[in-house]
C-alpha positions in Angstrom: 7.4 15.5 -14.9 3.7 16.1 -15.1 1.8 17.4 -12.1 0.8 14.8 -9.6 -2.9 14.0 -9.2 -3.1 13.3 -5.4 -6.6 11.8 -5.6 -6.6 8.1 -4.5 -2.8 8.1 -4.2 -1.5 6.0 -1.3 0.6 8.4 0.9 2.8 7.5 3.9 3.0 10.3 6.4 5.6 10.2 9.2 5.2 12.4 12.3 1.4 12.3 11.6 0.1 12.7 15.1 0.6 16.4 15.3 2.5 19.5 14.0 3.3 19.8 10.4 2.8 16.0 9.9 -0.7 16.0 11.3 -1.6 19.2 9.3 -0.2 17.7 6.1 -2.3 14.5 6.7 -5.4 16.6 6.9 -4.6 18.4 3.6 -3.9 15.1 1.9 -7.1 13.6 3.3 -9.1 16.6 2.0 -7.5 16.0 -1.4 -8.9 12.4 -1.3 -5.5 10.7 -0.8 -5.4 7.3 0.9 -3.4 7.7 4.1 -0.9 5.5 6.0 0.1 7.3 9.2 2.9 6.7 11.6 4.3 8.4 14.7 5.7 7.3 18.1 2.5 7.8 20.2 -0.2 5.3 19.3 -2.8 7.1 21.4 -2.2 10.5 19.7 -2.0 8.8 16.3 -5.4 7.1 16.9 -6.9 10.4 17.8 -5.5 12.0 14.7 -6.8 9.1 12.5 -10.3 9.4 14.1 -10.4 13.1 13.4 -9.3 12.5 9.8 -11.9 9.8 9.3 -14.6 12.1 10.8 -13.6 14.7 8.2 -14.1 12.1 5.4 -10.4 11.1 4.9 -9.5 7.6 3.8 -7.1 6.4 6.5 -5.8 2.9 5.6 -3.6 2.4 8.6 -2.3 4.3 11.7 0.5 2.5 13.4 3.1 3.7 16.0 6.6 2.9 14.8 10.0 3.9 16.1 11.6 5.1 12.9 15.1 4.9 14.4 14.7 1.1 14.5 15.3 -0.3 11.0 13.8 -3.7 11.8 10.6 -2.1 13.1 10.4 0.0 10.0 10.9 -3.0 7.8 8.1 -4.9 9.6 5.9 -1.9 9.2 6.6 -1.7 5.5 5.9 -5.4 5.1 2.6 -5.0 6.9 1.6 -2.0 4.8 2.6 -3.7 1.5 0.7 -6.9 2.4 -2.5 -5.1 3.2 -2.4 -2.2 0.7 0.3 -2.6 -1.8 3.1 -0.2 -2.5 2.9 3.5 -1.7 2.7 6.2 -4.2 4.0 9.0 -2.0 6.4 9.0 0.9 6.4 12.0 3.2 9.3 12.1 5.7 8.1 14.7 8.2 8.9 13.4 11.6 11.8 15.1 13.3 13.3 16.6 16.5 15.3 19.7 17.2 18.2 20.4 19.6 20.3 23.6 19.6 23.5 24.4 21.3 27.0 25.7 20.9 29.7 23.2 19.9 31.2 23.2 23.4 27.9 22.3 25.1 26.5 19.8 22.6 27.2 16.2 23.7 27.7 13.2 21.5 24.3 12.0 22.7 22.7 15.2 21.2 24.4 14.6 17.9 23.5 11.0 17.8 19.8 11.6 18.7 19.5 14.2 15.9 21.1 12.0 13.3 19.1 8.9 14.4 15.8 10.7 14.1 16.2 13.3 11.4 18.5 11.4 9.1 18.5 7.7 9.7 14.7 7.7 10.3 14.0 8.9 6.7 16.8 6.5 5.5 15.0 3.6 7.1 11.7 4.7 5.5 13.2 5.1 2.1 15.1 1.8 2.3 11.9 0.0 3.3 9.3 1.6 1.0 11.1 2.8 -2.1 12.0 -0.6 -3.6 8.3 -1.6 -3.7 7.5 1.8 -5.3 10.1 1.2 -8.0 9.0 -2.4 -8.6 5.4 -1.3 -9.0 6.3 0.9 -12.0 3.7 3.5 -11.3 6.0 6.4 -10.6 5.4 8.4 -7.5 7.0 11.1 -5.3 9.2 11.5 -2.2 8.8 14.5 0.1 11.7 15.1 2.6 11.1 17.8 5.1 14.4 19.3 6.1 14.6 22.9 7.5 15.9 26.3 6.8 18.9 25.0 8.8 19.6 22.8 5.7 20.3 26.0 3.8 21.6 28.6 6.3 24.4 28.6 8.9 22.0 29.5 11.7 23.6 30.0 15.2 23.7 27.1 17.6 22.4 24.7 14.9 25.5 22.7 14.2 24.2 19.3 15.2 20.6 20.0 13.9 22.0 21.3 10.6 24.2 18.2 10.3 21.1 16.0 10.3 19.1 18.2 8.0 22.0 18.9 5.5 22.3 15.1 5.4 18.7 14.8 4.3 19.2 17.5 1.8 22.2 15.6 0.3 20.1 12.4 0.0 17.3 14.4 -1.7 19.7 16.0 -4.1 21.0 12.6 -5.3 17.6 10.9 -5.3 16.0 13.7 -7.5 18.2 12.4 -10.3 18.5 8.7 -9.4 14.8 8.2 -9.2 13.9 10.2 -12.3 14.1 7.2 -14.6 11.5 5.5 -12.4 9.2 8.5 -12.7 9.5 9.2 -9.0 10.0 12.8 -8.1 11.6 14.3 -5.1 10.7 17.5 -3.1 13.0 19.0 -0.4 10.9 21.1 2.0 12.8 23.8 4.0 10.5 25.4 6.5 11.4 28.4 8.5 9.7 29.3 11.7 6.6 27.1 12.3 4.6 27.3 15.5 4.5 23.6 16.4 4.8 21.6 19.7 8.5 21.1 18.6 9.1 24.7 19.7 7.7 24.1 23.2 9.8 21.0 23.6 13.0 22.5 22.1 16.1 21.5 23.9 18.9 24.1 24.1 22.1 22.5 25.4 23.4 24.3 28.5 20.9 27.1 28.4 18.0 27.8 30.8 15.1 28.5 28.5 13.1 30.2 31.3 15.6 33.1 31.4 14.0 36.3 30.3 16.5 37.0 27.5 16.0 33.5 26.0 12.2 33.9 26.3 12.5 37.2 24.4 14.3 35.4 21.6 11.6 32.7 21.5 8.8 35.2 21.4 10.5 37.0 18.5 10.8 33.6 16.7 7.1 32.9 17.2 6.1 36.3 15.9 7.5 35.3 12.6 6.2 31.7 12.7 3.6 30.4 10.4 1.0 27.8 11.4 1.4 24.1 10.7 -1.7 24.4 8.5 0.1 27.0 6.3 3.2 24.8 6.1 1.1 21.8 5.1 -0.6 23.8 2.3 2.8 24.7 1.0 4.0 21.1 1.2 1.0 19.7 -0.7 1.2 22.4 -3.3 4.9 21.6 -3.9 4.0 17.9 -4.0 1.2 18.5 -6.5 3.5 20.5 -8.8 6.5 18.2 -8.2 8.8 21.1 -7.2 12.2 20.1 -5.8 12.7 23.2 -3.6 9.7 23.8 -1.5 9.7 26.9 0.8 6.9 27.3 3.4 7.5 31.0 3.9 8.8 33.9 1.8 11.7 34.7 4.2 13.4 31.4 3.5 12.9 31.8 -0.2 14.4 35.3 -0.1 17.2 34.2 2.2 18.2 31.3 -0.1 18.3 33.8 -3.0 20.4 36.2 -1.0 22.8 33.4 0.0 23.5 32.6 -3.6 23.5 36.1 -5.2 24.4 38.4 -2.3 26.8 36.4 -0.1 28.0 39.5 1.7 24.5 40.3 2.9 23.9 36.7 3.9 27.1 36.7 5.9 26.2 39.9 7.6 22.7 38.6 8.7 24.2 35.3 10.0 26.8 37.3 12.1 24.0 39.5 13.4 21.9 36.6 14.5 24.9 35.0 16.1 25.7 38.1 18.1 22.0 38.4 19.3 21.9 34.8 20.5 25.3 35.1 22.2 24.2 38.2 24.0 20.9 36.6 25.1 22.9 33.6 26.4 25.3 35.9 28.3 22.3 37.7 29.9 21.0 34.3 30.9 24.3 33.5 32.7 25.8 31.4 30.0 29.4 32.2 29.0 
């Protein structure tokens, strides 16, 4: 597919009130895209929309929607289509993160992750893609997964289940949608310093414990900013790349996983030992 000219394209951005979603909305606005924004917090979303408009962005709509509610997403889509027509680009960025070992994760943890990280994008795709297809203008879908959609990171079983699911959907849609001239990008960020880190829930672990705080600080030292992630996402969208990495470590790790599996396995075992040791020092057995 030819490169995508973002100018004047109608772009739906989920998770747009902050973090990677908010930063991506700013980059798209700078590129003169027309923005439809959604998140859970209407107040934070209004503040983001005001900042974008002050910077010269064309914000068509900013509406709080619970993406886990399919009826709410369908109503939102109907409102958007009635006022502004079909979208050209869908960016599924909203998400949550919960870590934990399999013996400490509850069914509620699993359900929340699947509802937000997997079914949220499914509801968006189901509600917005048919109109994109019917419009016949082509377009693009961006699904933000995670490095946990590639690697067997420790304590990520439930989170990875939701993100691997989104990866699977993306892998199918990249071929299913090609005949409609709709491209697909799968974004796999590594460490990004977003509010998600501060609100991270680790099942059964006291995050204030010194050993856990040390792990978090090491994570943040390797983290990129939401602005850097956003630039990588929009660059991938513009060039219509399927695999979009926001940092070199994930790109190299994915290469190593495929071509040097012994090295990949050694690194995953090392990471697992480090987290297990940190948990033991925090009093978790």
